[in-house]
C-alpha positions in Angstrom: -6.4 -63.0 -33.8 -8.0 -63.3 -37.6 -6.8 -62.9 -40.9 -6.0 -59.4 -41.3 -7.6 -58.5 -44.5 -6.3 -54.9 -43.5 -2.8 -56.1 -43.7 -3.1 -57.0 -47.2 -2.3 -55.1 -50.3 -2.7 -55.7 -53.6 0.1 -55.1 -55.5 -1.0 -51.9 -57.6 0.3 -52.7 -60.9 -1.6 -55.8 -61.1 -5.5 -56.6 -60.9 -6.1 -58.4 -58.0 -9.3 -61.0 -57.9 -10.5 -60.2 -54.7 -9.7 -56.2 -53.9 -10.0 -53.5 -55.7 -6.8 -51.3 -55.6 -8.1 -49.1 -52.8 -8.2 -52.7 -50.5 -11.9 -53.0 -50.6 -13.5 -56.2 -51.3 -14.7 -56.8 -54.9 -19.0 -57.2 -54.8 -18.5 -61.2 -55.7 -16.2 -61.8 -53.2 -17.5 -59.7 -50.1 -19.2 -62.6 -48.2 -16.3 -64.6 -48.7 -14.1 -61.6 -47.3 -16.5 -61.2 -44.4 -16.7 -64.8 -43.5 -13.0 -65.5 -43.5 -12.7 -62.6 -41.3 -14.5 -63.9 -38.7 -12.0 -66.5 -38.3 -9.6 -66.7 -35.6 -6.3 -67.7 -35.9 -6.7 -71.2 -34.2 -9.9 -71.4 -36.9 -7.9 -71.0 -40.2 -5.2 -73.2 -38.8 -7.6 -75.9 -38.2 -9.0 -75.7 -41.7 -5.8 -75.3 -43.4 -4.8 -78.5 -41.3 -8.0 -80.2 -42.5 -7.7 -79.2 -46.3 -3.9 -80.6 -46.1 -5.5 -84.0 -44.4 -8.5 -83.9 -46.9 -5.9 -84.4 -49.9 -4.1 -87.1 -48.4 -7.1 -88.9 -47.4 -8.3 -88.6 -51.0 -4.9 -89.9 -52.6 -5.2 -86.3 -54.4 -1.1 -86.4 -55.8 0.9 -85.5 -59.1 3.8 -86.9 -60.4 7.2 -85.0 -60.8 9.6 -86.4 -63.3 13.2 -86.1 -62.1 16.6 -87.3 -62.9 16.3 -89.8 -59.8 13.1 -91.0 -60.4 9.4 -90.2 -60.2 8.2 -88.4 -57.2 4.6 -88.3 -56.3 3.9 -85.6 -54.2 0.3 -84.1 -52.5 -1.7 -81.4 -54.3 -0.5 -78.1 -53.2 -3.7 -76.5 -52.5 -4.6 -72.5 -51.0 -7.7 -72.1 -49.2 -8.6 -68.6 -50.0 -10.8 -69.6 -53.3 -10.5 -66.9 -56.7 -13.8 -65.5 -56.9 -15.4 -64.4 -60.4 -18.9 -62.8 -61.0 -21.6 -64.7 -62.9 -22.1 -62.0 -65.3 -18.6 -62.0 -66.7 -17.9 -66.0 -66.5 -21.4 -66.5 -69.0 -19.5 -63.4 -71.6 -16.3 -65.5 -70.9 -18.0 -69.1 -71.5 -19.7 -67.9 -74.6 -15.9 -66.7 -76.0 -14.7 -69.9 -75.1 -17.4 -71.7 -76.8 -17.4 -69.8 -80.1 -13.1 -70.4 -79.8 -13.2 -74.2 -79.5 -16.1 -74.2 -82.4 -14.1 -72.2 -84.8 -10.7 -74.4 -84.2 -12.7 -77.4 -84.7 -13.9 -76.1 -88.0 -10.2 -75.3 -88.5 -9.0 -78.9 -87.8 -11.6 -80.4 -90.0 -10.7 -78.4 -93.0 -7.0 -79.0 -92.9 -7.6 -82.6 -93.0 -9.7 -81.8 -96.2 -10.0 -79.1 -98.3 -7.6 -76.6 -96.4 -9.9 -73.7 -97.7 -8.0 -71.1 -95.1 -4.8 -71.9 -97.2 -5.9 -71.4 -100.3 -7.4 -68.5 -99.5 -4.2 -66.8 -97.9 -5.6 -66.6 -94.4 -2.5 -68.8 -93.0 0.7 -69.4 -94.9 1.1 -73.1 -96.4 4.5 -73.3 -94.7 3.3 -73.2 -90.7 0.9 -76.1 -91.8 4.0 -78.3 -93.7 6.5 -77.4 -90.4 3.7 -78.2 -87.8 5.0 -80.9 -85.5 1.6 -82.3 -85.3 0.1 -82.5 -88.3 -0.9 -86.2 -89.2 -1.1 -87.2 -92.9 -2.9 -90.6 -91.5 -5.4 -88.5 -90.9 -6.4 -87.0 -93.9 -10.0 -87.7 -95.3 -11.3 -88.8 -92.2 -14.5 -87.5 -90.9 -14.9 -87.7 -87.0 -18.7 -87.6 -86.0 -20.2 -84.1 -86.1 -17.1 -82.8 -87.6 -15.2 -82.6 -84.1 -11.8 -83.4 -83.6 -10.8 -81.7 -80.2 -13.6 -82.9 -77.9 -11.9 -82.0 -74.5 -9.9 -78.7 -74.6 -8.4 -76.9 -71.7 -7.9 -73.3 -72.5 -5.5 -71.1 -70.2 -6.7 -68.0 -69.6 -4.9 -64.9 -67.9 -6.0 -61.6 -66.6 -4.0 -58.6 -67.4 -3.9 -55.2 -65.7 -7.0 -53.9 -67.2 -8.9 -56.7 -65.7 -9.6 -58.4 -69.1 -9.5 -61.9 -69.6 -7.2 -63.2 -72.6 -6.5 -66.3 -74.2 -3.1 -67.4 -73.4 -3.0 -70.8 -75.6 -5.3 -73.5 -76.5 -4.5 -77.3 -75.3 -6.0 -79.5 -77.8 -4.1 -82.9 -77.6 -4.5 -84.4 -73.9 -5.5 -81.8 -71.8 -5.4 -82.3 -68.0 -6.3 -81.0 -65.2 -10.2 -81.2 -64.3 -9.8 -83.7 -61.6 -8.2 -81.4 -59.9 -11.0 -78.8 -60.4 -13.4 -80.9 -59.0 -11.1 -82.0 -56.2 -10.3 -78.6 -55.0 -14.4 -78.2 -54.8 -14.9 -80.9 -52.5 -11.7 -79.9 -50.1 -13.5 -76.3 -49.9 -16.8 -78.0 -48.9 -15.0 -79.8 -46.4 -13.3 -77.2 -45.2 -15.7 -74.1 -45.0 -19.4 -75.9 -45.4 -20.8 -73.0 -43.9 -19.9 -70.4 -46.9 -21.6 -72.5 -49.5 -25.1 -72.4 -47.6 -24.4 -68.5 -47.9 -23.0 -68.0 -51.3 -24.7 -68.9 -54.5 -21.9 -70.8 -55.9 -22.3 -72.1 -59.4 -21.4 -76.3 -59.3 -18.3 -77.8 -60.8 -19.4 -81.6 -59.6 -21.6 -82.3 -63.1 -18.5 -82.4 -65.3 -18.2 -86.3 -65.3 -21.6 -86.4 -66.5 -21.3 -84.0 -69.3 -18.3 -85.8 -70.4 -20.1 -88.9 -70.4 -22.9 -87.6 -72.5 -20.1 -85.6 -74.7 -18.2 -88.9 -75.2 -21.4 -91.2 -75.5 -22.4 -88.9 -78.5 -19.7 -90.1 -80.4 -20.5 -93.5 -80.6 -20.3 -95.3 -83.8 -23.1 -97.6 -82.8 -26.9 -96.4 -81.9 -27.1 -98.7 -78.7 -28.6 -97.0 -75.4 -25.2 -97.9 -73.3 -22.1 -97.3 -75.7 -19.0 -99.1 -74.6 -16.8 -96.3 -73.3 -13.1 -96.5 -71.6 -10.5 -94.2 -70.7 -7.0 -95.4 -72.3 -4.0 -94.7 -69.7 -0.3 -95.2 -70.3 -0.1 -96.6 -66.5 0.5 -95.9 -63.0 3.4 -93.9 -63.8 2.1 -91.3 -66.2 2.1 -88.2 -64.0 -1.9 -87.4 -64.7 -2.6 -91.5 -63.5 -4.8 -90.0 -60.6 -6.7 -88.1 -63.3 -7.1 -91.2 -65.5 -8.6 -93.5 -62.6 -10.7 -90.7 -61.3 -12.7 -89.5 -64.3 -12.5 -93.7 -65.3 -14.0 -94.1 -61.8 -16.5 -91.1 -61.7 -18.0 -91.8 -65.5 -18.4 -95.5 -64.8 -15.9 -96.4 -67.3 -13.1 -99.0 -67.5 -9.7 -98.1 -67.0 -7.7 -99.6 -69.7 -4.2 -99.8 -71.0 -3.3 -100.7 -74.7 -2.6 -104.3 -73.7 -6.4 -104.8 -72.6 -7.6 -103.9 -76.1 -7.3 -105.9 -79.6 -8.1 -104.6 -83.1 -10.3 -107.7 -84.7 -10.5 -108.8 -88.6 -13.5 -106.6 -88.7 -11.7 -103.6 -87.6 -13.4 -103.1 -84.7 -11.8 -102.7 -81.2 -12.7 -105.0 -78.5 -11.2 -105.1 -74.6 -10.4 -108.5 -73.0 -12.8 -109.3 -70.1 -13.1 -112.4 -68.1 -16.2 -113.0 -69.8 -14.7 -112.9 -73.1 -14.3 -110.2 -75.8 -16.5 -107.0 -75.4 -16.6 -104.3 -78.6 -15.4 -101.0 -77.5 -17.3 -98.0 -79.0 -15.2 -94.5 -77.6 -12.1 -94.0 -76.2 -11.2 -91.4 -74.0 -7.7 -91.4 -74.7 -4.8 -89.9 -72.4 -1.9 -90.8 -74.8 -0.4 -88.7 -77.4 -0.9 -89.4 -81.0 2.5 -91.0 -81.8 2.2 -93.7 -79.1 -1.5 -94.8 -80.3 -0.8 -97.6 -83.2 2.5 -99.0 -83.6 1.2 -99.7 -87.4 1.3 -96.3 -88.2 3.3 -94.5 -85.9 6.4 -95.1 -83.6 6.4 -99.3 -83.9 8.1 -99.6 -80.9 5.3 -98.2 -78.6 3.5 -100.4 -75.9 1.3 -98.3 -75.1 -0.9 -98.3 -77.8 -2.9 -101.0 -79.8 -2.2 -102.6 -83.2 -4.8 -101.7 -85.9 -6.5 -98.7 -83.8 -6.1 -96.2 -86.4 -7.4 -98.6 -89.0 -10.5 -99.3 -86.9 -10.8 -95.2 -86.2 -10.4 -94.8 -90.2 -13.2 -96.9 -90.4 -15.5 -95.8 -88.2 -15.8 -98.6 -86.2 -14.6 -96.5 -83.3 -14.5 -93.1 -81.9 -11.2 -91.5 -80.4 -11.3 -88.5 -77.9 -9.5 -86.4 -78.3 -8.9 -87.4 -82.1 -5.5 -88.1 -83.7 -4.3 -84.9 -85.4 -6.1 -82.5 -83.3 -3.1 -81.4 -81.8 -2.3 -79.2 -85.3 -4.3 -76.3 -83.6 -2.0 -76.3 -80.3 0.7 -75.0 -82.1 1.4 -71.7 -80.6 2.1 -69.8 -84.0 -1.4 -71.2 -85.0 -2.5 -69.6 -81.6 -1.6 -66.1 -83.2 -3.9 -67.0 -86.2 -7.2 -67.9 -84.0 -9.0 -64.5 -84.3 -8.7 -64.4 -88.2 -9.8 -68.2 -87.7 -13.0 -67.4 -86.0 -13.7 -64.5 -88.2 -13.0 -67.0 -91.5 -15.4 -69.6 -90.0 -18.2 -68.1 -88.1 -17.9 -64.3 -90.0 -17.5 -62.9 -85.8 -15.3 -60.9 -83.9 -13.4 -62.7 -81.1 -15.4 -62.2 -78.0 -11.9 -63.2 -76.1 -8.6 -61.6 -77.1 -5.6 -63.5 -77.9 -2.4 -62.1 -76.1 -0.3 -60.0 -78.4 2.2 -62.3 -80.2 5.3 -62.0 -82.2 6.1 -64.3 -84.9 9.7 -64.9 -85.4 9.4 -66.4 -88.7 8.3 -62.6 -89.7 11.9 -60.8 -90.2 10.2 -57.7 -88.9 9.0 -59.2 -86.0 12.0 -61.3 -84.8 14.1 -58.5 -85.5 12.2 -57.0 -83.0 12.2 -59.9 -80.5 16.0 -60.2 -80.7 16.1 -56.7 -79.7 13.9 -57.1 -76.8 14.4 -60.2 -75.4 14.8 -58.6 -71.9 11.3 -57.7 -71.9 9.5 -60.6 -73.7 8.2 -64.2 -73.0 9.7 -66.5 -75.6 7.9 -69.7 -76.2 8.8 -72.6 -78.6 5.8 -73.6 -80.7 4.6 -77.2 -79.5 5.8 -77.4 -75.9 3.7 -77.5 -72.9 4.2 -77.3 -68.9 5.9 -74.2 -68.8 9.1 -76.0 -70.3 11.6 -74.6 -72.8 10.6 -71.1 -72.0 12.3 -67.7 -71.9 10.7 -65.4 -69.5 13.0 -62.0 -70.3 12.6 -60.1 -67.3 13.8 -62.8 -65.0 16.7 -64.1 -67.5 20.3 -64.1 -67.7 22.4 -62.8 -70.3 23.6 -66.3 -71.1 20.1 -67.5 -71.4 19.1 -64.4 -73.7 21.6 -65.4 -75.5 20.9 -69.0 -75.8 17.6 -68.2 -76.9 18.6 -65.8 -79.6 20.8 -68.7 -81.4 17.8 -70.7 -81.3 15.2 -68.4 -82.5 18.1 -67.9 -85.6 18.3 -71.5 -86.2 14.7 -72.2 -86.1 12.5 -69.1 -86.4 9.5 -70.5 -87.0 9.3 -72.9 -84.1 9.3 -69.8 -81.8 6.8 -66.6 -80.6 7.2 -64.2 -78.3 4.6 -62.1 -76.2 4.8 -59.5 -74.2 5.7 -60.3 -70.4 1.9 -60.1 -68.5 0.7 -58.3 -65.4 -0.7 -61.4 -64.5 -3.5 -60.8 -62.0 -2.7 -61.7 -58.4 -5.0 -63.0 -55.4 -4.6 -63.6 -52.0 -2.6 -66.7 -50.9 -2.3 -67.8 -47.2 1.5 -67.9 -46.7 1.4 -69.1 -43.2 -1.6 -69.1 -40.4 -2.8 -65.8 -40.7 -0.7 -64.2 -43.5 -2.0 -63.4 -46.9 0.1 -62.6 -49.9 -0.6 -61.9 -53.4 0.4 -64.6 -55.3 -0.1 -64.6 -59.8 -2.3 -67.0 -61.1 -3.8 -68.2 -64.6 -7.2 -70.0 -65.2 -7.9 -73.6 -67.1 -11.6 -73.6 -68.0 -12.6 -77.0 -69.8 -14.5 -76.9 -72.8 -16.1 -80.0 -74.2 -17.7 -80.7 -78.0 -19.6 -83.4 -79.3 -23.7 -83.3 -80.0 -23.7 -80.5 -77.9 -21.0 -77.8 -76.4 -20.6 -77.5 -72.5 -18.0 -75.2 -70.7 -17.0 -75.6 -66.7 -18.3 -73.0 -64.4 -15.1 -71.6 -63.5 -11.9 -74.0 -64.0 -8.5 -75.0 -62.8 -7.1 -71.8 -60.8 -3.2 -72.4 -60.9 -1.2 -70.4 -58.4 2.9 -69.5 -58.8 3.1 -70.1 -54.7 6.8 -68.2 -55.0 6.5 -64.9 -54.6 6.7 -63.0 -57.6 7.1 -66.2 -59.9 4.7 -66.0 -63.1 5.0 -69.7 -63.6 2.1 -71.6 -62.4 2.7 -75.3 -63.5 2.6 -77.6 -60.3 5.5 -79.6 -61.8 7.5 -76.2 -61.4 6.2 -75.0 -57.7 2.9 -74.0 -58.5 0.0 -74.5 -56.4 -4.3 -74.5 -56.6 -7.2 -72.7 -55.6 -11.1 -73.3 -55.6 -12.7 -71.1 -58.5 -16.3 -69.8 -57.6 -18.3 -68.4 -60.0 -20.8 -66.2 -57.4 -24.2 -64.9 -58.7 -24.5 -61.5 -57.7 -28.0 -61.0 -58.6 -29.6 -63.8 -57.0 -27.4 -62.8 -53.8 -29.0 -59.4 -53.6 -32.2 -60.7 -54.4 -31.6 -63.1 -51.8 -30.7 -60.5 -49.1 -33.9 -58.0 -50.3 -36.1 -61.1 -50.0 -34.9 -61.8 -46.4 -34.8 -57.6 -45.8 -38.6 -57.9 -46.8 -39.1 -61.0 -44.6 -37.5 -59.2 -41.6 -39.6 -56.3 -42.0 -42.7 -58.1 -41.9 -41.6 -60.1 -38.7 -41.0 -56.5 -37.3 -44.8 -55.2 -38.1 -46.6 -58.4 -36.8 -44.5 -58.3 -33.8 -45.6 -54.4 -33.3 
């Protein structure tokens, strides 16, 4: 008995990533579907077991914070990948580059002339009430004018099959290590498919990250000293910090491993003495970076780090203050930001967004809380949200009061018909599950976009929450070059014909 694709039924109101509404596999997914259909139930079970064993062997985990303490859990993974055509991805990647370029121009403008505010594109109070605007960053000019060097932009596909940007993550975006490990797992579980299907690689991300960070070095040296700064082993993303440091050949350090000298340069403590550091890929929030400037009680940061950065003696990625563009109220203005700085139309649309500080829009939101998703401006991870259709009357009443008390802090969006993909629920049983996609964009001297990204899956039936901390899982994301596959098939057919004629 094999996977029963015939029994898999896409839910009609949602776009399914692998199948059309008629139940036929989409062109990029045909070879995958044919292969999986050929596997017996025992084959499927053995591959699922192999995936779980690989996850444990590689130590792929994430941390969930609970009242009873922190819990390390194995990374939840589904062996049926998501497939996207290369032609569609190329257009999406161009839109992601456009978006990050404009956002970095916006951040740089905010910490200098604030022309976009003077020209009336964004209201001044939006900036003044931003939790992530850092006055300490005013006047600083990071190399290339880039503040957000690593961005994780969340994309969703609505029922029309179009990608939309759900949010931008510009502070300390995480998840790229899981994207890379997902691919490693799949190559172990179904290696034969990678020989038959032209799947774009993702394994070169650490090299691109290293090149991006190297380009930021204030010293023109052949081998700049790069470190990954982590809050420590109890952080939920520690696995990723260690993973990326190891893959880049960089030192994984904590704040206590660094010191700022009298020359306002940053040094790393080593057994051979102090070694100057050129670039810090920091995975610590702004407010913990430097107790001299931000939280005086922070033991995670380095006293004097902001002095060194402002003096241009060390590069910080992402730069402090980049989170000002993470604000979900700012998100609503990104189409105007792109037009203002680049003179271009956005290549990837935003999700329709209602700003609760606007009287008319707030009135509409309060009257339709049962239909909308309400989000606080600066929360992440799916926390602090109201998903209207799945909410109780009491929850809606609570959110109505929160919105009225602080309208600037809330936006609302329609409940999207998030796309689905088949997920292996048990043995050979497939059911549709909702998902999103987080590609990663790097910007320094050059701009780079991953081929695909981290696909997160809401493993609970009917759920729209994909975050791993709230029960979500993940899939490998395949960008498949259909044209090359067709050419390969044609060439194969041609070779077969020649062989046949020679035999005659």
